[in-house]
N, C-alpha and C positions, 0 to 999 in steps of 0.2 A: 353567984347573982347572975341576972339573965344580964344584958344591955339593953336599953331602950333603943337606943338608934342606931339600928341597922344600916351597915353603906347600902345605897343604895346597887343594885344589880349593871353592871357595863354590860352593854348590848355593846355587839359589832355591826360597827355606822359602815356601811355603806354610801353616805351619801359625802361628797367632801364643797368645800367653797370653793364658788364658782358654777358649780353645776345648778342647772335647769330644772326644777322643781317642781309637784304638782299635788297639792295638799290635795289627800285624800277623806279626813274627817275633821270636823269643828264647825265651828261657824265662817269662817272662809272655804269652808270645801267648795270643788271645784278650780278654786283660782288657779296662778301659774306664777313665779316665778324664781327668781335666781338667789341660789345660797350665799349671806353674806358673812355666815360664823357657824362654827360647829361646836359643841359641849360636849365630848366622850365623856366624864366623869355625870354628869346631870340629865345625856342623852336625848337631847333637845339640838333645833335648830334655830337660826331667827333668819326667814325668806323676806324679801327684797317685795315692800307691795303686801304683807300679808300681817294679819296679826299687830294690826294697829293699837298702840294706847297711847293715855294722853298723860305726860308727865306736868303740872304745875310746877312752878321754879320760879325766884323770889330773883329778883335782882340784885347781882354782887357790887356792893358799893363801888370799888376800884377798880371793877371792870367793865369795859364797854357793853356786856351780852346782858340785854334788857328782860324783866320776868314777861310771864306770860302761862301760854299751854304749848308745849310743844308735845306732835305727835313723833314717835318713833316705832320702831318696829321691834315686835317682843319676840320672845322666845315659843317654838313647838315643841310637844314631841315629834321623836326622831317617826316614831311608828305614824307619824302622823300624815308623813309625808312620802312619793314614791316620784324617785328620776324618772326625768321625761326622755323618751326612744327619740334620738337626736331627727331622726326619718321624720314621724308623725306627732311628734310632741305626746304620746298617747306616754301612761306611766309603766314601765317596765320593771322588772326585775335584775337584778346584777351579778356579772354573774365575772368569773375571771379565767384569762385564756395567758398561757405563759409563754415565751418568744425568745428565744436566745437569754436564757436565766432573768429576763425582766415581764416583772407580773403588769397585766392589761386588763382594767374594768373596762367588761364588753357586757352591751346591751342584751340580755335576753332576745327583748323580743324579734330585732332585726340583725340583733350580731353583729354591729355595727363597734369600736373602737368610743368608749368614753372620755378618754386621755391620751 
């Protein structure tokens, strides 16, 4: 019997929390922001001020939290974002440089270290 729910393929994600990224595709293409969280299981990232979704919440009885419409960032697939080069802010690929046994992420465009 074949499995009906196949596990999604995990990508090797080069984007990390705190990186400055540029959105390449989708409704927010061209925008840039800081990565707030990364989900490697679903291959998604949450970027600051990008992919804004509206959440309608009901006021909680025992809490001071009011009801209403809350706007927050939604997830974007990691293939739709690219790390921004620290020098000029343009999208760049990410490489790895090894020095004294430590791995460093490097922007391919300018050669500057990302961490």
